[in-house]
N, C-alpha and C positions, 0 to 999 in steps of 0.2 A: 149615635149608635141604629139609626132607623127602626128599632121595633122592640118592645120587649120579649125577653126571651125566661124560660122557667128553669128552674135547679135542675140539672142533668149530669150527667156524663155520657162523654160522644166517643163514639167506638169509631176503629180506622174506616168499617163501610160508610158511615157519616159523611167523614173527612174527605174521602171516594167521592161521593156523590156531589159533595159541596164542590169541590173542584171543578167537576165537570159541570155542575148547575154553574158558576160563576164563569167558564169557559162560554156556554150557552147564551148568558146573560152580553156578555160581552161580545160576542156574535151580533146578539140583536141591538144592539148601538151601534154597528158600523152598517147593520143594514139599515135602521133608523135613520141615520145620517145620511149615507146615502140615496133613500128612496124620498128624504122632506118631510120625517111625518113628525117633527117635534113642532109646537107652537106657532114659534118665534121666527121659525126658520125662512128666511127669504125677506124679513121684517123689522124693521129697527124695532128693540126690546122696550117697553116701555116701560119709565124709569122709575121700578118699585123698591123703596129702602126694606129691606129686611132685617130687623137685629134681634139678635140675644143675649143678655145678659146676665154674668153669674154673680151671686152674691153671697157675703159671706154671714154668720150668724153671728154675736157675741150675747153675754149674759150684763149686769150691772157692773161687775167687776173687770169688763174687757175683755173676758178669755172665752175661747170658741166654747160655745151654744151648741150642743149636740141633739138639737130640738126641731129638725126641719120636720119630720112630723106633724109636729106640735103648730108649729107655725103655718105650715100647709094646709092645714082642716080650719086656722082660724083666718086665714085670708081667704079661705071658697073661692077663688077664681081662676079657670085651667089655664088662664096664661099664665100660671105658675108653678113650678115642676121641681122634682125633685135630683139633685147633684148625684156624685159615687158620694161626698163626706155628708155626714149626719149635720156638719157646719155649715151647709151647701144649700142653697135653692136657686133656681134660674129662673127669669122673665123673658117669655119668648113674644116681642113685641109684633102684632101681625101684618105684613105686608102693605106700604100706602106708599101714595105717590108723595116723593118730597122735591116738589114741585108745589105751584100753584099760589103765584103772585108771589107776596111777601110774609105770608103767611109763619109762624113757627107751630103749627099743630099739633106736629109730631113730638116736639120736645114738651110743649104742655101738658099734651096725654102720657106721656111717660113719668112726665115729673107728677102728674096726679095720682098715676097708677102704684107708685112708688111710695106716695105719701100714705096713700088708704095701706098697702100693704103694709108699712112700717108702724100705723097705729094699730092694726091689728095684733102683729107682732109683739110690741108692747103692752096688750092687753095679757100675753103671755109670757111676761117677762124677759124677754129677748128682744134682740135691736137688729136691724138689717146694715150693712156693710160695704160700699161699692169702692172695693181696692182691689189690687192687682194678685196683692198676698196680704194674706191675714197675720200683720207682727206680733201678733201674742201667741199664734201656732209652737207648740213647743214637741219633740220628736214622742211624746206619750200620746199627745193626738193623735196619731199615724198609725193605732194600734188597730187590730184586723176588727173589734168590735164596733167600733165607727165608723164602717161600712154602712150605706143607707141600706134601708130594708128589699130594697127593691132585687130580686132574684138575680136580676142580669147584671151589679156591678160586682155580686161576690160570684159569678161565675166568670166574667172577667178576670178579675182577679185570678181567680184560681188556673186559668189556662194562660193569663202571663208566666204566673210562675212556674206552671208545669213546662213552657215551652222555655223557658229559661233554666231554670232547672238549680237556682241559689238565689239568697235574698238579692233585694235590689240595692245596688251600691250609691250615696249621693255623694260626690266627690268637687267641691267647688271653691275656689279661692277667691275671695272679695275682691274693692274695691276699696282702699283708703277710705275710711269717713271724712279725716283731714290730710292735711297736705304734708309730706313726709311720716304722715303715720304709719300704722302698723296692718298690712292686710290683714282680715280674718277668716279664718276656712271651717267649712263644715264637708265635714268626713262622717259618715255614719252608713252605718246596714240597717235599712227596714224591712218587715216581712208580711208587708202588705204596700199595693199601688194609692194608698192614699197621699202620700205626696201630690200624686195628680192634681187631687182635688182643693190642694192649695192654692195651686195657677186658677184663679178669676177671669174671665175674659170677657170681653164686649168682641160680638162677633156678627161681623156684618154680611150680610147678602144682597146679590147683585143678580137678577136675571138676565141672559144675556143670549144673545141667536147663536144658534149653533157654528154660524161658519167666523163669530169674531168670537167664538170663547177662547180659544187660543191667545189671542192678541190681549183679551182682557187677564190672562192667568199669567202671561208673561208681566205684562205693565204690574200686575198686584205683586210678584216677587221682585220687579225692579225695585219699588217704594216700599218693601216691608224694611228695610232699614234704617229709613227715613220715618215713617212710623212711630217705630221703638223708639226712636232717640229722642224725638219728639214727645211721646205719653209714657213713657218707664212710668211704673208706679208698684212697683216691688222691690223694696231692696232689701228686705229682713227676712229671714226665716230660722225658725227655731234657734232664737239667739242670737245670733248671727246677722253679722249685715255683710252680703254678699255682694250682687250687680245691680245695677239700675232696673234693668228689667230679668230677676231672675226667674222669671216664671218661664225663660226660653231653656237655660239647662235643666234645672228642676224637671221639668214635663219630657226632655228627651232622656234625661237618666229613670226618670220614674215610672216610667213606661218601656224602658227598654227590653225588648224578650231576649236580647244574645248575651251570652257570658261571652269573659274575655276572650277566647277562643275563638269566636266567631265574630267578634270585631276584630280580632287581629288578620281573621282572612277576609275581611272589609265587607262582611254581610251588612245589607244595606238598615240601619235604623226604622223603625217605625216609625217614631215622630223623626219628620223627615221634609227637608228644605225640596229635596229634588237634586238632578245633576246635571239637567239639560232646559232650553229654551223647547217648549213644543209646537207641533203645527195643528193638530186636532187634539180635543177632550179625549179622544180616543187613544194619546197615546200613554197619557195617564190611566185609564181604567185595565189596558192591557200590561203596563208595569204592575199594576195591585195582583194580578194571574200569576205575572211572569217572578214577581222577587216575593213575594209576601206569603205564609203557608195562614191557611184560616184560624182565628182564633175562638169564633161560634161561629160553627159548623150546622146552623141551623137551615135546615132544608125545605123549603115546600114542594106542592104538587103540580106546580105551574111549569107549563112550557113555553118558553117566552117567543120562540122560534115559531110554535104552534099557532100562539096567538097572534103574530103577526100575521102569517096565514089567512085567520079568521078575521082579519083586519081589527083587531082590538088593540089596546094600548097596553105593553105589557108592566108590569109594576116591577120587573127586577130584583125581586126582594132579595135574593143574595149577594146580587152586586152591588146593592145600596148596604147590608149588613157586613158586606168584607170592605167595601170603600171605607164606614165608618170606622172600623179599627184600623185603620194606616192613617195617621194622623201627620198629613200634610198642611204647614202654615197656610197654605193658599189650598184650598180642598173644592174637590169638582163635585158637585150637585146633581142626580139625577133626580126627578120628580115626578111626581101624575096629580095634579090636580083637575078635580071636574074630568076627568077621563082623557084631558089631554097633558103628555110628556112635555116638559122643560129642563132648561141646564140653569145654574147658578155657580156663580164662585162664591165660596164663604172664606173670606178673611178672619184668619183667628190670630193674628199677632199681636196684637193691644189686649191691655188690658184693663180689667172694668175702673171706672173711677177716673178721677176723683168725685167732678159733681155730676148732672146729666148736661149741663151747658158744656164741660168738656167735654164729655161721651158725644153730644150733636155737633162739636167742631171738627172732634177727630173721626168724625163718620165725613161731613162735608169733607174736609182735607180730602181724605182717601176717595172719595168717588168723582170731586172735581179734578185730583189729577190725572186719574184711574183714567178718566175720560177724555182729557187734553192727549194724553200718553198714548191713548187708542184711536184719534183722531188726527194725530200728527202724518206729516206726509213721510217720516223719517224714525221707522219704533226705535224707541231707545232700545230695544233689546239686539237688536245687530249696531248699538254702540258699544256693547259693553260686553265682558266675558260672563257666563252665567255662577263660576268661581265668585267674582267679585260681588255680583247680589247676594249671595251666600254669606260671604266676610263681611260684609255690610250689614248682614243682620246680627251678626254676633256681636262684631265689633259693637255696636248699638245697643245693643243687650248690655253689656258688660258696663259700657263708662257713658251711657247716656250721653248730653250735651255737648261734655269733653270726647267725644270720638271723631276721627277722621273718615270720612264716606269716599268712596268713589263715586265721580259721575262725571258722564262722554261732555267733554270741553271745559269741564271744569278742575278735573283731574281729584285729586284728595282736597276733600273741604270738609268743615267744621257744620252740623246740622244747620246752626243760625244763619248762617252764610247762605249756606244752599236755598233753605226756603224762604229767604229776605230776598234773594237774589233771583232764584229762579224759579220756585217751586208755586208760591204764593199766586203769581201773575197765572200760572198752568190753571191752579184750583179754580178763579175766578173765572178762568176760560171753560173750562170743563162742567162747571155750577149752570154757567148761560146754555151751554149745549143742551142742557140735564132740564132747564128751564126754572131755576129757581129763582125766585126774584132779590131784586137789591136789597131790599132790606135782610134776607134773610141769609145772604151770600157775607151781608158786610157784620154781620151779628156773628156768622160763627168764622171767618177768616178771620177777624179782626184778635180775636182769641187766641188763634195758631200764631199771627205776627206777636201779640205781646208774650206769649210764652215765649217766642225766638228771641226776642229782645231783650227780655228780662233773665231768659235761660235758666227757668226754674219749671219743674216738672213736679208732679206728685214726687215723685223719687225725691228729687233734691230737697223739696221742702221735707218730707220725711227724715230723710240723712241730718237736714241742720239742724231740725226739730230735737232730734235726739242726743245730736251732741252737746247742743244747748242744755236739756234737763242733765247729761252728766253732766259736763264742767260744772251745774249750779250744788250736785253731789249726790243726786240718783243714783240708783242700782241701774242696769242693764233691763231687768224684769219690770220694775217701777217708771222706768222714762219710757220704755214702749208701750206701756198701758195709758199712761198719760198723755202721749203722744199722737194715738188711736184715738181717744177721747175728745181732745183737742179737734184731731181729724173728722170725726164724726160730725162735730158743732160746726166745724164749716163746710163739711157737705151739705147738711141740711141748710147752711145759709144760703148755697149755690154761688155766691163769687166764685169765678175762674180762677185755678191754683195758680196761674201765673201773679194773681195780684195779693197772694195770701203771705202775711209777715210770719217773722218767728219769734 
């Protein structure tokens, strides 16, 4: 969200001033692009990998633990922060080169950090889980009282419901657990935005040169579907078997500020894939101001245009706050570090987990394919419609490895065939261009290859494990808790999910 905010009420004047200020910030971005004022303008960006991993907390019985304040106090590490729900925390991995010969230092550092955090959490009788959606979450866990104590979360909750004017509706028809089985449905009303907290993600950042931002964003959009098909890890919510990557529809519905009448009118949702390929990052910031009213209209005293005139780098506080409440699956990021402005693409489609190795493989595949597509002679986004990319994302989220994706020159194809025939070589080529060594490329891309050959993601394993437990006589509640306990054991063992047996 860009910054903390305090509990308060917003006036009509606040909203008018905020809209005006966001407009001035957007104009400042246009000037900075025109005048070459970004760090990497005209130069290839240094290949830095930035990563955020959202985590769930559980107690001994595998129920959600509403203990993030206690756990964070025990961990005592500034890399770990609160998230929306009291059953969530997040680790921010400091940006560093995803290169350097054949080392896997980033993977080792992430694993060590998570192991230390888990040891500290265990001292408070809580445990960390890397999973896209905690399967033991029930509807009572979405009560307003379980929102984290930071005032910004409650304020965001208030503003979304004020804009919507009615309760949040979750309405999702799942994918049958067995061939010929009955599809399960989740249909319920919620009076808080806490279902959003159920959607725990792996968020990947890449700093890019301004003149190549559009290419990177377009390429990220084009591959979002295959990313989700390969990495689904969110099949259950509130006791129901839903999609392979249920984060996608749950997040879209849980943060929807539109009542049904505005949906019928075609008003754009705040969780948004987009509607077109872009030519510059300015296109996205301009869409923010054109289509989306403010949720948190906190206005600073800065004048970004005057700061530019004075030779200063503006923070663009209002633009960043507003951008943080428009939930694109691939989000543009403006940031200032050490007085220098830069741009990033934030990829948000992936779930957390199942293991550190799986996370690193998902990251390597994304960065490699992205780089190869950006460097290609004929852009992928000139060969497929934007609607096809959007449809790919939702088909992959629903059906996982069984979906059909559209890919230029191949037509409709299943994810395993697309990866094995076309995308693995591209990923290897792109990682080489970044300078990633052969051992690291082999380590991570072999995981992706194994997942495609086995056709087993975290979601596939969770669903199969639940079916086996229920067929052995467990109730749904007992089966979900038992499956989650086994999942956590295997998460700590660290073997890639495609090797897990049921």
